[in-house]
C-alpha positions in Angstrom: 0.1 0.1 0.1 1.3 3.4 -0.9 1.7 6.0 1.9 1.9 8.9 -0.6 -0.7 11.5 0.1 -2.6 12.4 -3.0 -3.8 16.1 -3.9 -7.3 15.8 -5.1 -10.3 16.5 -2.9 -13.3 14.1 -3.1 -16.8 14.5 -2.0 -19.1 11.4 -1.6 -22.8 11.6 -1.0 -24.9 8.5 -0.8 -28.6 8.6 -1.6 -31.4 6.2 -1.6 -31.1 5.7 -5.4 -27.7 7.0 -6.4 -24.3 7.7 -4.7 -22.7 10.9 -6.2 -18.9 11.7 -6.2 -17.2 15.0 -6.9 -13.6 15.0 -7.7 -11.7 18.3 -7.4 -8.1 19.0 -8.2 -7.1 22.3 -6.5 -4.1 22.6 -8.4 -5.8 22.7 -11.9 -9.2 23.8 -10.7 -10.9 21.1 -12.7 -13.9 19.3 -11.3 -15.2 16.0 -12.5 -18.4 14.1 -11.4 -19.3 10.5 -11.0 -22.7 9.0 -10.2 -23.5 5.4 -9.7 -26.6 3.3 -8.4 -26.4 2.9 -4.7 -25.4 -0.6 -3.6 -27.5 -1.3 -0.5 -25.9 -4.8 0.0 -22.3 -3.0 0.4 -22.4 0.8 0.2 -18.6 0.9 -0.2 -18.9 -0.7 -3.5 -21.1 2.2 -4.8 -18.7 4.8 -3.3 -15.8 3.4 -5.2 -17.8 3.0 -8.4 -18.8 6.5 -8.1 -15.3 7.8 -7.6 -13.9 5.9 -10.5 -16.7 7.1 -12.8 -15.5 10.8 -11.7 -12.1 9.9 -13.0 -10.6 9.6 -9.4 -9.3 7.1 -7.2 -8.6 7.0 -3.4 -5.0 6.7 -4.0 -5.0 10.3 -5.6 -7.0 11.9 -2.7 -5.8 14.2 0.0 -9.1 14.4 1.6 -12.3 12.5 1.3 -15.4 14.0 2.6 -18.3 11.6 3.3 -22.1 12.0 3.9 -24.1 8.8 4.3 -27.8 7.9 4.8 -26.7 4.9 7.0 -27.9 6.4 10.2 -31.1 7.7 9.1 -32.0 4.5 7.1 -31.2 2.2 10.0 -33.8 4.2 12.1 -36.5 4.4 9.5 -36.2 0.9 8.4 -35.8 -0.1 12.1 -32.7 -2.2 11.2 -30.3 -1.1 14.0 -28.6 -3.0 16.6 -30.4 -5.0 19.5 -30.1 -2.1 22.0 -30.6 -1.7 25.9 -31.0 1.4 27.9 -29.9 1.7 31.4 -31.6 4.5 33.5 -32.4 5.9 36.9 -34.5 3.8 39.2 -38.1 4.9 38.8 -37.7 6.4 35.4 -37.9 3.3 33.4 -40.8 4.4 31.3 -39.7 7.9 30.3 -38.8 6.7 26.8 -42.1 4.9 26.1 -44.2 7.7 27.6 -42.7 10.4 25.8 -44.4 13.9 25.4 -47.8 12.6 24.4 -47.9 15.1 21.5 -51.2 15.2 20.0 -51.0 17.7 17.1 -54.2 16.7 15.5 -56.6 16.3 18.5 -59.6 14.9 16.4 -57.4 12.4 14.3 -58.8 9.0 15.2 -55.9 7.1 13.5 -53.2 8.8 15.8 -50.3 6.8 16.5 -47.9 7.2 19.3 -44.1 7.0 18.5 -42.7 3.5 18.6 -39.3 3.4 20.8 -36.4 1.9 19.3 -35.7 0.1 22.5 -38.5 -2.2 23.8 -39.5 -1.9 27.5 -38.0 -5.2 28.4 -34.7 -4.0 27.5 -34.8 -1.1 29.8 -33.0 -1.5 33.1 -32.9 0.6 36.2 -30.0 1.3 38.5 -30.3 3.1 41.7 -28.9 6.5 41.9 -30.0 10.0 41.8 -28.4 13.3 40.8 -30.5 16.6 41.5 -31.0 19.2 39.0 -28.1 21.3 40.4 -25.6 18.5 40.1 -25.7 17.6 43.7 -25.9 13.9 44.5 -28.8 12.6 46.3 -28.0 9.1 46.1 -24.7 7.6 44.8 -24.5 5.0 42.2 -25.2 1.6 43.6 -22.5 -0.6 42.5 -24.3 -3.9 43.3 -27.2 -2.6 41.1 -24.7 -1.6 38.3 -22.9 -4.9 38.3 -26.4 -6.9 38.2 -27.6 -4.9 35.2 -24.3 -5.4 33.6 -24.7 -9.3 33.9 -28.3 -9.1 32.7 -27.2 -7.3 29.5 -24.8 -10.1 28.9 -27.4 -12.8 29.3 -29.6 -10.8 26.9 -27.0 -10.8 24.2 -27.4 -7.1 23.3 -25.1 -5.4 21.1 -25.4 -1.8 22.3 -26.2 0.0 25.3 -27.4 3.6 26.0 -26.9 5.0 29.5 -29.0 7.9 30.5 -29.4 9.1 34.2 -31.6 11.8 35.4 -30.0 15.2 35.5 -26.6 14.0 34.2 -26.4 17.2 32.1 -25.4 18.8 35.4 -23.1 16.0 36.7 -21.6 13.2 34.5 -19.9 11.1 37.2 -22.5 8.4 37.7 -22.9 7.8 33.8 -19.1 7.5 33.5 -19.1 5.0 36.4 -21.8 3.1 34.6 -20.2 3.0 31.4 -16.8 1.5 32.9 -18.7 -1.2 34.6 -20.5 -2.1 31.3 -17.1 -2.1 29.4 -15.4 -4.2 32.0 -18.2 -6.7 31.8 -18.5 -7.0 28.1 -15.7 -5.1 26.1 -17.1 -5.6 22.7 -20.4 -3.8 23.5 -21.0 -0.7 22.1 -21.6 1.7 24.9 -22.7 5.4 24.7 -23.8 7.7 27.5 -26.1 10.9 27.1 -23.6 13.2 28.4 -21.4 12.5 25.4 -24.0 13.7 23.0 -26.1 16.1 24.8 -25.8 18.1 28.1 -29.1 19.8 27.9 -32.2 19.4 30.3 -35.4 17.4 29.2 -35.1 13.9 30.2 -37.2 12.3 27.4 -35.5 14.2 24.5 -32.1 13.2 25.9 -33.3 9.5 26.5 -34.5 9.5 22.9 -31.3 10.9 21.4 -29.0 8.6 23.2 -31.2 5.5 22.3 -31.0 6.4 18.8 -27.2 7.1 19.1 -26.8 3.5 20.6 -29.3 2.0 18.2 -27.3 3.0 15.1 -23.9 3.1 16.9 -22.6 -0.7 16.0 -23.9 -0.3 12.4 -22.2 3.3 11.7 -19.0 2.3 13.5 -18.7 -0.9 11.6 -19.6 0.9 8.3 -17.0 3.7 8.9 -14.4 1.0 9.9 -15.0 -1.0 6.6 -15.0 2.2 4.7 -11.4 3.1 6.0 -10.2 -0.4 5.6 -11.3 -0.5 1.7 -10.0 3.1 1.1 -6.7 2.1 2.6 -6.5 -1.0 0.4 -7.0 1.1 -2.5 -4.1 3.4 -1.5 -5.8 6.2 0.4 -3.5 7.9 2.9 -5.1 11.1 3.5 -7.9 12.4 5.8 -11.4 11.1 5.9 -13.9 13.6 7.2 -17.5 13.1 7.9 -20.3 15.4 7.0 -22.7 16.3 10.0 -26.4 17.4 10.1 -25.1 20.8 11.4 -23.4 21.6 8.1 -19.9 21.1 9.2 -17.4 18.4 9.1 -15.7 16.3 11.9 -13.0 13.8 12.0 -14.0 10.1 12.0 -13.3 9.4 15.7 -15.8 12.0 16.7 -18.3 10.3 14.1 -17.8 7.0 15.8 -18.9 8.3 19.1 -21.7 10.6 17.9 -22.9 8.7 15.2 -26.4 10.3 15.4 -24.6 13.5 14.0 -24.6 12.0 10.4 -28.5 11.8 10.2 -29.0 14.7 7.7 -25.4 14.8 6.4 -26.5 14.7 2.7 -29.1 17.4 2.6 -26.8 19.5 4.9 -24.1 19.2 1.9 -26.5 20.6 -0.5 -27.4 23.6 1.9 -23.7 24.4 2.1 -23.4 24.3 -1.6 -26.4 26.5 -2.0 -24.9 29.1 0.2 -21.7 29.0 -2.1 -23.9 29.4 -5.1 -25.8 32.3 -3.5 -22.3 34.1 -2.8 -21.3 33.8 -6.4 -24.7 35.3 -7.6 -25.0 38.0 -5.0 -28.0 36.3 -3.5 -28.3 35.7 0.3 -32.1 34.8 0.6 -32.5 31.5 -0.7 -35.0 28.6 -0.6 -32.9 25.3 -1.0 -35.0 22.5 -2.6 -33.4 19.2 -3.0 -35.1 16.3 -4.7 -33.5 13.0 -5.0 -34.6 9.5 -5.7 -36.2 8.9 -2.2 -37.2 12.3 -0.5 -37.4 16.0 -1.2 -35.9 18.5 1.2 -36.6 22.3 1.7 -34.5 24.7 3.8 -34.3 28.5 4.0 -31.1 30.8 4.0 -31.5 34.2 5.3 -28.5 36.4 5.0 -26.6 33.6 3.6 -27.1 31.5 6.9 -29.4 28.6 7.8 -31.1 28.2 11.1 -30.1 25.4 13.3 -32.7 23.4 14.9 -31.9 21.8 18.3 -34.7 19.2 18.1 -35.2 17.1 15.0 -38.0 14.5 14.4 -37.2 11.3 12.6 -40.4 10.5 10.9 -42.0 13.8 11.4 -43.3 15.8 14.3 -46.6 14.1 14.8 -45.2 10.4 15.4 -41.5 10.7 15.0 -38.8 10.2 17.4 -37.0 13.4 18.9 -33.4 13.7 18.3 -31.7 16.6 20.4 -28.7 17.6 18.1 -27.9 20.7 16.1 -29.5 20.0 12.8 -29.7 22.5 9.9 -33.5 23.3 9.8 -34.6 21.1 7.0 -38.2 19.9 6.2 -38.3 16.4 4.5 -41.0 14.6 2.6 -41.3 11.2 1.4 -41.4 12.3 -2.3 -38.5 11.6 -4.7 -37.9 10.4 -8.3 -38.5 6.8 -6.9 -41.6 7.4 -5.0 -44.4 5.1 -6.0 -48.0 6.5 -6.6 -50.8 4.5 -5.3 -54.7 4.5 -5.0 -55.9 4.7 -1.6 -59.4 2.9 -0.6 -61.3 6.1 -1.4 -60.1 6.0 -5.0 -57.6 8.9 -4.4 -54.3 9.1 -6.1 -51.5 9.3 -3.4 -47.6 9.3 -3.9 -45.2 7.9 -1.8 -43.6 7.5 0.9 -42.7 4.3 -0.3 -39.9 4.3 -2.8 -38.5 1.9 -5.3 -35.1 2.8 -4.2 -32.0 1.6 -6.3 -32.9 -2.1 -6.5 -35.1 -2.7 -8.3 -35.8 1.1 -8.9 -38.2 2.7 -11.2 -39.7 0.4 -14.0 -37.8 2.6 -16.7 -34.6 1.4 -15.0 -35.3 -2.2 -16.5 -34.1 -3.8 -13.4 -37.3 -5.8 -12.5 -39.4 -2.9 -11.0 -43.0 -3.1 -12.1 -44.7 -0.5 -10.0 -44.7 3.2 -11.4 -42.8 6.1 -9.8 -42.4 9.7 -10.3 -39.3 9.1 -12.8 -41.9 6.8 -14.7 -44.2 9.5 -15.1 -41.6 11.9 -16.3 -40.5 9.4 -18.9 -44.1 9.0 -20.0 -44.5 12.8 -20.4 -41.3 12.9 -22.6 -39.2 15.1 -20.1 -36.7 12.5 -19.6 -34.8 11.3 -22.8 -34.2 7.3 -22.5 -31.0 7.5 -24.4 -29.4 10.4 -22.5 -29.9 9.2 -18.9 -26.7 9.5 -16.9 -25.0 11.0 -19.8 -26.0 7.8 -22.1 -24.4 5.4 -19.5 -28.1 4.0 -18.8 -30.9 3.5 -21.2 -34.4 3.8 -19.9 -37.1 1.5 -20.9 -40.1 3.6 -22.0 -42.3 0.8 -22.8 -41.9 -0.5 -19.3 -42.7 3.1 -17.8 -45.8 3.3 -19.8 -46.9 -0.1 -18.9 -46.5 0.6 -15.1 -48.4 3.8 -15.3 -51.0 2.5 -17.4 -51.7 -0.7 -15.4 -51.5 0.8 -11.9 -52.9 4.4 -12.3 -54.4 5.3 -15.4 -56.6 2.2 -16.2 -58.0 2.1 -12.4 -58.8 5.9 -12.6 -60.2 5.8 -16.0 -57.7 8.3 -17.2 -55.4 8.4 -20.5 -51.8 7.7 -20.2 -50.6 11.4 -20.3 -53.3 12.8 -17.8 -52.3 9.9 -15.4 -48.6 10.7 -15.3 -49.5 14.5 -15.1 -51.7 13.6 -12.3 -48.7 11.7 -10.5 -46.5 14.8 -10.9 -49.4 17.1 -9.5 -49.7 15.3 -6.4 -45.9 15.0 -5.9 -45.5 18.7 -6.5 -48.2 19.7 -4.1 -46.5 17.5 -1.3 -43.2 19.1 -2.1 -44.6 22.7 -2.1 -45.9 22.0 1.3 -42.4 21.1 2.4 -41.4 24.7 1.3 -44.3 26.2 3.0 -43.2 24.5 6.1 -40.0 26.4 6.1 -41.3 29.7 4.9 -45.1 30.8 5.4 -45.4 28.5 8.7 -42.5 30.6 10.1 -43.6 34.0 9.2 -41.6 34.2 5.8 -42.9 35.0 2.3 -41.5 32.7 -0.1 -41.9 35.5 -2.8 -39.1 37.3 -1.0 -36.6 34.3 -2.0 -34.8 32.7 -4.8 -35.4 28.9 -5.2 -32.2 27.0 -5.5 -33.2 23.6 -7.2 -30.9 20.6 -7.2 -30.6 16.9 -6.8 -31.2 14.5 -9.7 -35.0 15.3 -9.8 -35.0 19.0 -8.3 -34.6 20.8 -11.7 -37.4 18.5 -13.3 -39.9 19.9 -10.7 -38.5 23.4 -10.0 -40.7 25.5 -12.2 -44.0 23.9 -11.0 -42.9 24.3 -7.4 -42.1 27.9 -7.9 -45.5 28.7 -9.7 -47.2 27.0 -6.6 -45.6 29.3 -4.5 -45.4 32.4 -6.8 -41.7 32.5 -6.6 -40.4 34.4 -9.7 -36.6 33.4 -9.8 -35.0 29.9 -9.8 -31.3 29.0 -9.8 -30.5 25.5 -11.3 -26.5 25.4 -10.1 -23.9 23.8 -12.2 -24.0 20.1 -11.8 -27.3 19.9 -9.9 -27.2 16.2 -9.7 -24.0 16.2 -7.6 -24.7 19.4 -5.6 -24.5 17.8 -2.3 -21.3 16.0 -2.9 -19.7 19.3 -4.1 -21.2 21.2 -1.1 -19.3 18.7 1.3 -16.1 20.0 -0.3 -17.1 23.7 0.6 -17.9 22.8 4.2 -15.7 23.9 7.3 -14.8 21.8 10.3 -17.7 22.5 13.0 -18.7 21.3 16.5 -21.5 22.4 18.6 -21.2 22.6 22.6 -24.3 23.2 24.7 -24.9 23.4 28.4 -28.1 23.8 30.4 -27.9 27.1 32.4 -30.7 28.7 33.9 -30.5 32.2 34.9 -32.6 35.5 34.5 -31.2 37.8 32.0 -30.0 40.3 34.5 -26.8 42.1 35.2 -25.9 40.1 38.4 -26.1 36.9 36.2 -24.1 37.8 33.3 -20.6 37.0 34.9 -22.0 33.2 35.5 -22.9 33.4 31.9 -19.4 34.4 31.0 -17.8 31.6 32.9 -19.8 28.8 31.4 -19.3 30.3 28.1 -15.5 30.2 28.6 -15.7 26.5 29.8 -17.6 25.5 26.7 -14.9 27.6 24.6 -12.2 25.7 26.3 -13.8 22.4 25.2 -14.3 23.4 21.7 -10.6 24.7 21.2 -9.3 21.5 22.7 -11.3 19.4 20.0 -10.2 21.7 17.3 -6.7 21.4 18.4 -6.7 17.9 17.1 -7.7 18.8 13.6 -4.6 20.8 12.4 -6.7 23.8 11.5 -4.5 27.0 11.7 -5.4 29.3 14.7 -6.4 32.2 12.4 -8.6 30.1 10.6 -10.8 29.3 13.7 -13.7 31.3 14.8 -16.4 31.0 17.5 -20.2 31.8 17.6 -22.0 32.1 20.8 -25.8 31.7 21.4 -28.3 31.1 24.0 -31.7 29.7 24.4 -34.2 32.2 26.0 -37.8 32.2 27.1 -39.9 34.5 29.1 -40.2 33.6 32.8 -43.1 31.2 33.2 -42.9 30.0 29.5 -41.8 26.1 28.7 -40.2 26.3 25.4 -37.4 28.8 24.2 -36.0 30.3 21.1 -32.3 30.5 20.3 -30.6 33.9 19.9 -27.2 35.2 19.1 -25.4 36.0 22.3 -23.3 39.4 22.4 -21.5 39.7 25.7 -19.8 43.1 26.0 -17.6 44.3 28.8 -20.6 46.3 30.4 -23.1 44.0 32.0 -26.0 46.3 31.8 -25.4 47.0 28.1 -25.2 43.0 27.6 -28.5 42.6 29.3 -30.3 45.4 27.1 -28.6 43.7 24.0 -29.7 40.1 24.7 -33.2 41.0 25.8 -33.6 43.1 22.7 -32.4 40.3 20.5 -34.8 37.8 22.4 -37.9 40.1 22.0 -37.0 40.4 18.4 -36.7 36.6 17.9 -40.1 35.9 19.8 -41.8 38.3 17.5 -40.5 36.5 14.4 -41.4 33.1 15.7 -44.6 33.7 17.3 -45.8 37.3 15.9 -45.9 38.8 19.3 -43.5 39.7 22.1 -43.4 41.3 25.6 -40.4 43.6 26.1 -41.8 44.5 29.4 -41.6 40.9 30.8 -38.6 39.3 32.5 -36.7 36.7 30.5 -34.3 33.8 31.3 -31.6 31.9 29.6 -32.0 28.1 29.8 -29.0 27.0 27.8 -25.6 28.4 26.4 -24.0 27.3 23.1 -20.9 27.5 21.6 -20.2 26.6 18.1 -16.5 26.4 16.8 -15.6 26.7 13.1 -12.4 25.7 11.4 -12.4 27.5 8.0 -11.3 25.3 5.2 -10.2 26.0 1.7 -13.4 26.7 -0.1 -13.4 25.5 -3.7 -15.5 27.0 -6.6 -16.8 25.3 -9.5 -15.0 26.8 -12.5 -16.4 29.6 -14.6 -17.6 28.7 -18.0 -16.6 30.3 -21.4 -18.6 33.5 -22.4 -20.7 33.6 -25.5 -23.4 35.7 -27.2 -26.9 36.1 -26.4 -28.2 33.1 -28.5 -26.9 29.4 -27.6 -24.3 28.2 -30.0 -25.5 25.7 -32.7 -23.7 22.8 -30.8 -25.8 23.5 -27.8 -28.9 22.5 -29.6 -29.5 18.6 -29.5 -32.8 18.4 -31.4 -36.5 18.8 -30.7 -38.9 16.5 -29.5 -42.9 16.4 -28.2 -43.0 17.0 -24.4 -46.2 17.3 -22.4 -46.0 20.4 -19.9 -48.4 20.8 -17.1 -51.9 20.4 -18.7 -52.8 20.1 -22.4 -51.3 18.4 -25.5 -47.7 17.8 -26.1 -45.7 20.6 -27.5 -42.5 20.7 -29.4 -39.5 21.5 -27.1 -36.0 22.2 -28.1 -33.3 20.2 -26.5 -30.3 21.8 -25.2 -27.0 20.2 -24.1 -26.0 22.2 -21.1 -22.3 21.4 -21.6 -22.4 23.5 -24.6 -24.1 26.5 -23.1 -22.0 29.7 -22.7 -22.3 32.4 -20.2 -24.7 35.1 -21.3 -26.7 32.9 -23.4 -30.5 33.5 -23.2 -33.6 31.6 -24.3 -37.0 30.8 -23.3 -39.2 27.5 -23.0 -40.7 25.1 -24.1 -37.2 23.4 -23.6 -35.4 20.6 -21.8 -31.9 21.1 -20.9 -29.8 17.9 -20.7 -26.8 17.0 -18.7 -25.4 13.9 -17.1 -26.7 14.0 -13.6 -30.1 15.7 -14.0 -32.4 17.5 -16.7 -33.9 20.8 -16.3 -37.8 21.2 -17.4 -38.3 24.7 -19.0 -42.1 25.2 -19.7 -43.4 28.0 -22.0 -43.2 31.5 -20.4 -40.0 30.9 -18.6 -36.8 32.5 -19.5 -33.3 31.1 -18.9 -30.2 32.9 -18.6 -26.7 31.2 -18.1 -24.6 32.9 -15.7 -20.7 33.2 -15.6 -20.4 30.5 -13.1 -22.4 28.1 -15.1 -25.6 28.4 -13.1 -29.1 28.6 -14.9 -31.1 31.7 -13.8 -34.8 31.0 -14.8 -37.4 33.6 -14.6 -40.9 32.5 -14.0 -43.9 34.3 -15.3 -47.0 33.8 -13.2 -49.1 30.6 -14.2 
C-alpha cells in the first residue's frame, strides 16, 4: 500500500437511489463528477464506483469528505442493533411515555411514537443526581453490576446510558459506562452526556437511544470504509459531514454517530450558500429532490437556522433527536416514490420508494410499479438514451406499462393525464415542504430565490415555484452532484451546549461568561486535534431564552460586552425580536431567562469554487441544440420542445421555453413562459412568469 498522500479532494454523498462523487483538483481547478446506483448490499462498492466514474481514485486523494444515509435509514427501516437502555431507578418508562404530542386532537388514526428500544430491554439502576448536579444517592455498585450481568445474558449489541440530570453531573454515567465495558468489552456503549448536556429527560433519552441503536452499524460501516479506502491506497484524511452543515473527524463520528442523520441534505445547503455568494443572493430556498425524498431549507442573509430538536419520521409520530441540525423539512417524495390509489379512490404518491434496487420500472431492473421518474418518462421530459449521460438507457415501454396498469386504467384516465396527475400530487406535497420552512415561520416565499438541485429537483422546480409564486429559480452547475460538491465547501464545525438557567440580569452575566469560557475551552481542545491554523478558527455564541414562566425557548445570538447592563439590554432586545419573528408577538416589558448556552467552533477550510464557463453571445451556440421532441408540460397536449446540451451552453446565453436542458446527472424542465439565462459560473437563472 502506498503511503503517498494525493492532491485531489473528493466529496461523496450516498442517496437512496444514487451515490454521487465530486473529484476536485485544487492545482488545476478541474472538477469531475461520478454518479452510480447505490449498492444497498455494500455501500462502499457504490462509493468506489462513483469515484471511479468521476475519474478519481482513493490513492489520488488528499481528503475524502463523506455524507451517508446509513444512520437515518437504520432508524427509518428499524434495522439497527439490539439495544438496551440503562436509566435511573423509577424512570424506566420515560422513553415510552414521551411527550404525548397530539398535534391533531381529532385524528382517530393517531399513532404514538414507537421506541427503538422495547421496554423489556430498559433496566434501572439505583442512583440520583439533582438538577443542580448535587448527588442525592450515589450509584449503587451492586445494582450496576447486576444490570451488566443481565445485559450479557440478553445478548445485546449496544447499550445507552441515561441518568436523570446527568447534564449537570456526569460522574454516575461515567461509572456505569466503565462497569459495562469491563463486563463486556465488545459492547457499543454510549452515555447521554457524550451527545447532549441539556435538560429534558425524554429528549435526551430518545437521542442517546438512537445513538446506541445506530452506533454498531455506523461504526462498522466507517471501519469498513476506512479499510477499503486504505486498501486502494488512500493515505489522506477522511472527514464526515454532519447534520449541522460542518465536518468532523472520523473518531468523533464513531462516538456521536447520530450527528450523521442529515449529512447529505446538509451538504446541499452548504453548496447553495456558495452558489448564492457567487450570484450575490443571500435569501434562498434550498430545494433538494433526490430518488427517495425531497428536502427544503431556508437561507436568510446567507445563513441557515440550526434546529436543536429533529423529529425522525415527522413531528406527529416521530422520535425526537436533540442535536444541532440544519432546519430542513423533508417529505417522502422523490424520483423513486411510488404512486398508489387509496381505498377512497384517491391518488397518492409515496412515501414508499422503489429505491435503487429494483428502482423505477424504466430502469429495466425488474421494477413493475410506477414511480415519479416513470411519469416523467411518459411525459417525454426524460430522454431514454441520454440518462446518466447515455450510460443508462431507460425503458419507455416499461414506464408506460407501469403507469397504465397501476394508475391510468384504475382511474379511467389516458396515459398522459395519469402521469401528469402523479406529478401534480408530488409537486403539491413538495410545495408544502417549502411552506413549512417559509409561510409557517412568518416568511414570504416570494421574497426568496429557489435553488433547485438533486437529480430530480430541476425537473420539478418551475412547477414548485409557480405553486408558491416564486419568480426566480437557480439551477446550479452540476445539480445532480450538488450535495457531494457542497461537502467540499464545508468547514470543520462542532457544537457545544450546556443547560444554564438564569434570569437575563446584570448580576447573572458573569456566570454566563464563566460557562461560555468553559464551553469555549472544550471546543478549542477538540479543534486543536484537527490541524486547523489558529487564524482560521472562529467561534459563535448563542443562548436559548424564554419569558419567565414559559416552557419552550428560542435560540438567539449571544453578544457579551464588557458592560453587564449593556449586555443585558442587547440580549433582551435580541430575544424580543426573535420571539416576535417566531410567534408574531413579544412582551418587552416581561422578564426573560436563559435556559441553555451554546458555543459553536468553526475551522475554515479552503473553499473551492466550480470553474467559470466560457462566455458567449445572447443566442446559444448551434452545438448546444441537441434537437427537438414533443413534451407534455403541465396540462394539455404535447408541444415541441427544444433540447439543449448544457455542456455547450455559454455564459450570457438567453432563451425561453418550452425546452429541456440535458446534462449527465439531471435534466431541467423549462415550460413556455419561462426565461433562461446562463451565468458566468455556469448556473441557470430561470425567470418564471405567473401561471
